[in-house]
Every structure is written in C-alpha cells, then in structure tokens.
C-alpha positions as CSV (number, residue, x, y, z in Angstrom):
1,M,-21.3,-2.9,18.3
2,E,-20.4,-0.4,15.6
3,C,-20.2,-2.2,12.3
4,K,-17.2,-2.2,10.1
5,T,-18.9,-0.1,7.4
6,N,-19.5,2.7,9.9
7,K,-15.9,2.5,11.1
8,R,-14.6,2.7,7.5
9,E,-16.8,5.7,6.8
10,K,-15.4,7.4,10.0
11,L,-11.9,6.6,9.0
12,Y,-12.4,7.9,5.5
13,S,-13.9,11.1,6.9
14,L,-10.7,11.9,8.8
15,L,-8.8,12.0,5.5
16,G,-10.0,15.5,4.6
17,D,-12.1,16.9,1.8
18,L,-11.6,14.3,-1.0
19,P,-13.0,14.5,-4.6
20,E,-16.1,12.5,-5.6
21,R,-15.6,9.2,-7.4
22,S,-18.4,9.6,-9.8
23,Q,-16.3,10.2,-12.9
24,P,-14.5,7.1,-14.4
25,V,-10.7,6.9,-14.5
26,I,-9.5,7.3,-18.1
27,A,-6.3,5.5,-18.9
28,K,-4.0,6.6,-21.7
29,K,-1.3,4.2,-22.8
30,I,1.9,6.2,-23.6
31,K,3.9,3.2,-24.7
32,E,4.4,-0.5,-24.2
33,L,7.8,-2.0,-23.6
34,N,9.0,-5.6,-23.9
35,K,11.1,-6.2,-20.8
36,G,12.0,-9.7,-21.6
37,V,10.2,-11.6,-18.8
38,Y,7.2,-9.2,-18.8
39,T,5.5,-6.4,-20.8
40,L,5.4,-2.9,-19.3
41,E,2.6,-0.5,-20.0
42,V,3.5,3.1,-19.4
43,L,0.2,4.8,-18.5
44,L,-1.3,8.1,-17.6
45,L,-4.4,7.7,-15.4
46,E,-6.8,10.7,-15.7
47,V,-8.3,11.0,-12.2
48,A,-10.8,13.7,-11.3
49,G,-9.4,15.9,-8.6
50,S,-5.8,14.6,-9.2
51,G,-5.2,15.2,-12.8
52,D,-3.0,12.8,-14.8
53,I,-1.2,10.2,-12.6
54,P,1.8,8.5,-14.2
55,A,1.7,4.7,-13.6
56,Y,3.2,1.4,-14.7
57,F,1.3,-1.8,-15.4
58,A,3.5,-4.9,-15.7
59,R,1.9,-8.0,-17.0
60,P,3.2,-11.5,-17.8
61,Q,3.8,-12.2,-21.5
62,N,1.6,-14.6,-23.4
63,V,-1.2,-14.6,-20.8
64,T,-4.5,-16.1,-22.1
65,E,-6.6,-16.1,-18.9
66,K,-7.6,-13.3,-16.7
67,M,-4.9,-12.6,-14.2
68,P,-4.8,-11.6,-10.5
69,V,-3.3,-8.2,-9.9
70,V,-1.1,-6.8,-7.2
71,L,-1.3,-3.0,-6.5
72,F,2.4,-2.3,-5.6
73,N,2.8,0.8,-3.5
74,H,6.2,2.3,-3.7
75,S,8.2,3.4,-0.6
76,H,9.4,6.8,0.5
77,G,13.0,6.5,1.7
78,G,13.6,10.2,1.3
79,N,14.0,9.5,-2.4
80,H,11.2,11.5,-4.1
81,Q,12.7,10.8,-7.5
82,L,12.1,7.1,-7.4
83,G,8.3,6.7,-7.2
84,K,6.9,4.0,-9.5
85,T,10.4,3.2,-10.8
86,E,10.8,1.1,-7.6
87,L,8.5,-1.4,-9.2
88,I,10.9,-2.1,-12.1
89,Q,14.3,-1.2,-10.6
90,S,13.9,-2.1,-6.9
91,S,15.7,0.0,-4.3
92,D,18.5,-0.1,-1.8
93,Y,16.5,-1.8,0.9
94,L,14.4,-4.1,-1.2
95,R,15.9,-7.3,-2.8
96,K,17.7,-6.9,-6.0
97,T,15.1,-8.7,-8.1
98,S,12.4,-6.2,-8.8
99,Y,8.8,-6.9,-7.8
100,A,7.8,-6.4,-11.5
101,T,10.0,-9.4,-12.4
102,Q,9.1,-11.4,-9.3
103,L,5.4,-11.0,-9.5
104,T,4.9,-11.3,-13.2
105,S,6.9,-14.5,-13.1
106,M,4.3,-15.8,-10.7
107,G,1.5,-15.0,-13.2
108,F,0.4,-11.7,-11.6
109,G,-0.2,-8.3,-13.2
110,V,1.2,-5.4,-11.2
111,L,0.1,-1.8,-11.1
112,C,2.2,1.0,-9.5
113,L,1.5,4.8,-9.6
114,D,3.6,7.8,-8.7
115,M,2.2,8.9,-5.3
116,L,1.8,12.6,-4.7
117,G,5.2,14.3,-4.5
118,F,7.1,11.4,-6.0
119,G,8.5,10.4,-9.4
120,E,6.9,12.4,-12.2
121,R,4.7,14.1,-9.7
122,R,7.5,15.8,-7.7
123,G,8.3,19.5,-7.8
124,K,7.0,20.7,-4.5
125,A,8.6,19.6,-1.2
126,E,6.6,17.2,0.9
127,S,6.2,19.8,3.7
128,E,4.9,22.4,1.2
129,I,2.3,19.9,-0.1
130,F,1.3,19.0,3.4
131,K,0.9,22.6,4.5
132,E,-1.0,23.7,1.4
133,L,-3.5,20.9,1.6
134,L,-4.0,21.5,5.3
135,W,-5.0,25.1,4.6
136,K,-7.5,23.8,2.0
137,G,-9.1,21.3,4.5
138,Q,-7.3,18.4,2.9
139,V,-4.8,15.8,4.2
140,M,-1.8,14.6,2.2
141,W,-2.3,11.0,3.2
142,G,-5.9,11.2,2.3
143,R,-5.1,12.4,-1.2
144,M,-2.6,9.6,-1.6
145,I,-5.2,7.0,-0.5
146,Y,-7.8,8.5,-2.8
147,D,-5.4,8.1,-5.8
148,N,-4.8,4.5,-4.9
149,I,-8.5,3.8,-4.5
150,R,-9.0,5.3,-8.0
151,A,-6.1,3.1,-9.2
152,L,-8.2,0.1,-8.0
153,D,-11.2,1.6,-9.9
154,Y,-9.0,1.5,-13.1
155,V,-7.9,-2.1,-12.4
156,M,-11.5,-3.2,-12.2
157,T,-12.1,-2.0,-15.8
158,R,-9.4,-4.0,-17.4
159,D,-10.6,-7.0,-19.5
160,D,-7.5,-9.0,-18.6
161,V,-7.9,-8.8,-14.9
162,D,-9.6,-11.2,-12.5
163,S,-11.3,-8.6,-10.3
164,S,-11.9,-11.1,-7.5
165,R,-8.2,-11.6,-7.0
166,I,-6.6,-8.2,-6.0
167,A,-3.8,-7.7,-3.5
168,A,-2.0,-4.7,-2.0
169,L,1.7,-4.8,-1.3
170,G,4.4,-2.4,-0.3
171,M,7.4,-1.6,1.9
172,S,7.7,1.2,4.4
173,M,5.4,4.0,3.2
174,G,4.1,1.5,0.6
175,G,3.3,-1.1,3.3
176,L,1.5,1.6,5.3
177,M,-0.5,2.3,2.1
178,A,-1.2,-1.4,1.6
179,W,-2.9,-1.9,5.0
180,W,-4.7,1.5,5.0
181,L,-6.0,0.8,1.5
182,S,-7.0,-2.8,2.5
183,A,-8.8,-1.5,5.6
184,L,-10.8,1.0,3.5
185,D,-11.5,-1.0,0.3
186,E,-12.8,-4.5,0.5
187,R,-11.9,-5.1,-3.1
188,V,-8.4,-5.9,-1.8
189,K,-8.5,-9.6,-0.9
190,V,-4.9,-10.0,0.2
191,C,-2.8,-7.5,2.1
192,V,1.0,-7.7,2.5
193,D,3.1,-5.1,4.2
194,I,6.9,-5.0,4.6
195,A,8.6,-3.0,7.4
196,A,5.4,-0.9,7.9
197,Q,3.9,-1.8,11.3
198,V,3.9,1.5,13.3
199,D,1.9,1.5,16.5
200,A,1.1,5.2,16.9
201,E,1.0,5.3,20.7
202,T,4.3,3.5,21.0
203,L,5.9,5.8,18.4
204,V,4.8,8.8,20.5
205,A,6.0,7.3,23.8
206,N,9.4,6.5,22.2
207,R,9.6,10.0,20.7
208,G,10.0,8.6,17.3
209,L,7.6,10.9,15.4
210,D,10.4,12.5,13.4
211,H,11.5,9.2,12.0
212,H,8.5,9.5,9.7
213,G,7.7,12.2,7.1
214,F,4.8,14.6,7.2
215,Y,2.8,12.7,4.6
216,S,1.2,10.1,7.0
217,Y,-0.1,12.3,9.8
218,V,-3.9,12.5,9.9
219,P,-5.6,15.0,12.2
220,S,-7.6,13.6,15.0
221,L,-6.8,10.0,14.1
222,L,-5.8,8.9,17.6
223,K,-9.1,10.2,19.0
224,Y,-10.8,7.4,17.2
225,F,-8.4,4.7,16.1
226,R,-5.4,2.8,17.3
227,T,-3.1,1.3,14.6
228,S,-4.6,-2.1,15.2
229,D,-8.1,-0.7,15.0
230,I,-7.5,0.3,11.4
231,Q,-6.1,-3.1,10.5
232,R,-9.0,-4.9,12.2
233,L,-11.0,-3.6,9.3
234,I,-9.1,-6.0,7.0
235,A,-10.3,-9.1,8.8
236,P,-11.3,-11.7,7.8
237,R,-9.2,-11.2,4.7
238,H,-5.7,-12.6,4.4
239,H,-3.0,-10.3,5.9
240,L,0.7,-10.9,6.1
241,S,3.2,-8.5,7.8
242,V,6.9,-9.0,7.7
243,V,9.0,-6.8,10.1
244,G,12.4,-6.3,11.5
245,N,12.9,-6.4,15.3
246,D,15.7,-3.8,14.9
247,D,13.8,-1.4,12.7
248,K,13.7,2.0,14.4
249,L,10.8,3.1,12.2
250,T,8.6,0.3,13.6
251,P,9.2,0.3,17.4
252,F,9.8,-3.2,18.8
253,E,7.2,-2.9,21.6
254,G,4.6,-1.8,19.1
255,L,5.0,-4.9,17.0
256,G,3.9,-7.0,19.9
257,I,0.9,-4.9,20.5
258,I,-0.3,-5.0,16.9
259,D,0.4,-8.7,16.6
260,E,-1.5,-9.7,19.8
261,E,-4.5,-7.5,19.0
262,L,-4.8,-8.8,15.5
263,K,-4.3,-12.4,16.6
264,D,-7.2,-11.8,19.0
265,E,-9.4,-10.3,16.2
266,Y,-8.8,-13.1,13.7
267,E,-9.2,-15.8,16.4
268,K,-12.5,-14.2,17.5
269,I,-14.0,-14.4,14.0
270,G,-12.7,-18.0,13.5
271,V,-9.9,-17.5,10.9
272,P,-6.7,-17.2,13.0
273,E,-4.6,-18.5,10.0
274,N,-5.5,-15.4,7.9
275,W,-3.3,-13.1,10.0
276,K,0.4,-13.6,10.1
277,M,3.3,-11.5,11.5
278,V,6.8,-12.8,10.8
279,R,9.7,-11.1,12.6
280,Y,13.3,-11.0,11.4
281,E,16.5,-9.9,13.1
282,C,17.1,-6.9,10.8
283,G,16.4,-3.2,10.5
284,H,14.5,-1.3,7.8
285,I,15.3,-3.7,4.9
286,E,13.6,-6.6,3.0
287,T,15.6,-9.8,3.6
288,A,15.7,-12.9,1.5
289,G,13.5,-14.6,4.0
290,M,11.0,-11.8,3.9
291,R,10.8,-12.0,0.1
292,A,10.3,-15.8,0.2
293,E,7.5,-15.4,2.8
294,V,5.8,-12.7,0.7
295,C,5.9,-14.7,-2.5
296,S,4.6,-17.9,-0.7
297,F,1.7,-15.9,0.9
298,L,0.7,-14.4,-2.4
299,Q,1.0,-17.7,-4.2
300,N,-1.2,-19.5,-1.6
301,Y,-3.9,-16.9,-1.2
302,L,-4.2,-14.6,-4.2
C-alpha cells in the first residue's frame, strides 16, 4: 500500500512549480494594537517567492506560558477586500463575535494572512491571476497553500508558541484551505472546517462547478485523488467538519460520501472518535450551534 508520505508528495506535485522553502520567513512587525481583550500584531511576512505577505497575529493579553496557535484561513465570498480583516471583524456569514476575540479568550494565539488576490494583496482579478500562473506552470491554489505552509514555518519560530499545539480553521475557502493544509503538513494537529466539504465528483455530476471560483481548481487532481482521499491524509489527527444540509456550495449527496469514507478510515486505524462531521439545517453560514461545536472541539483537542 502506498504510504501517506508518497501520497503527500504526489498531491504537492500537482500544485505546480512552487518556490523552495530553504530561506527563512522574515517577520516585520508594523505595529501592535491593544484591542481590549487581545493584542493584535500587524505583520509583514517576507516569504521567498511571494514577497511581503500582510498578516495579523492576535494573542491573549498577559500570557506567561507558551500558547497553542490557530492558523485562521479567511473565506472568499466574492469579497476580495476583506482578506485577513475577517479575523478581527468577522463577516456576513460568520457569527458576529470575531474569531480573534473568540479564540484569544480561550487562550489561543491566532494567525491570519491575506491570501493571494485578497486584502492588501488584491489588484488583479482572480481570473487574471489564475491564467497568468497557469502560463507559468503554476497553480493559484498551490501558491495559496505554499504561503500558508510558510506561515506555519513562521509560527514555529515564535518563542511564545507551543509548536506541538497547532490547528487550522476556516470557513468556505478558508475551510478548504484548513483541510488541504492539514493533509499536506503534519505540524497541524487539529483541523476544523466550516461549510467547506465539497465532493468533487458530486459537484461535477450536479453541474455545480460555477458555484466556486477559479482559485481552487488543480489540474489533473481527479486522476489521482477524490476529496476524501486528500482528507484521509489528516488521519489519525483530530478533524471536525461542520456543514449545512442546504448549502449549495457543498452538495448534500457529497457530504454523505465524505463522511462515510472518513468514518471508515478513522475506524480502520482505531481512532473513530477523531473524525466528526456535524450537519445543520442551514445554507452557507456559520450557525450558533456550529460556533459552539468548533470551540468545544478546539478546547478539547488543541
């Protein structure tokens, strides 16, 4: 049986020509803000191959011990202006309490960067970025994943971080990033995705491809991986998925496929309790029940 290391290498190879990771990530602190319940560091992360990436790091105040950290991946929503600001201001489909406030109150540090084409990195249309990279042998999703892997590299260098307690979290595009990143990088110990379970074959069968932006399409992916195959690479680590049964972006039939296949994977390796999908009667939103489930999962396992 092909080992997970080989599968990760194959999956990573589909993401186009990516920069080497030999150079360290250099962080420049632009300013530090007292947000009342937490301290917000405004950062520029100098990443080889990507230039300066604007980022926020929120940390609890008066922390004396090394803290666990959540890499919060912002959503898409067609709002390219939002980017990392979603961490501190939330969004229309997330709960009103921002994840910066929520997670720092639980004792977690939180990092969020502007993904390619969003926030302070916007200026070119998503379709333009996708086409330009394709001509250069690169994949937009691959570049976004690379940046998040390098963000993890930065987190590991911080003296105030417990590097053994790292989670990835996000909604929609951010949730997709959470489980891709967790599949590819074993430094992520807990994965939580919100409204982000898209079974690719079901999406094709339902003619739902245009519900999703260009950013996530990876050439030749379906020749080698189903959606659940990628997420099998997270096992045996803890993985929570909260989804809406009426979410058109995550087809209902596909939710059942992913849940059953991951249940089988986790049961096979003897840790069935480490995978959990919880469904809600809602569309593409985060409900109060979802937020409570997410916080409980992180509190228990991170």
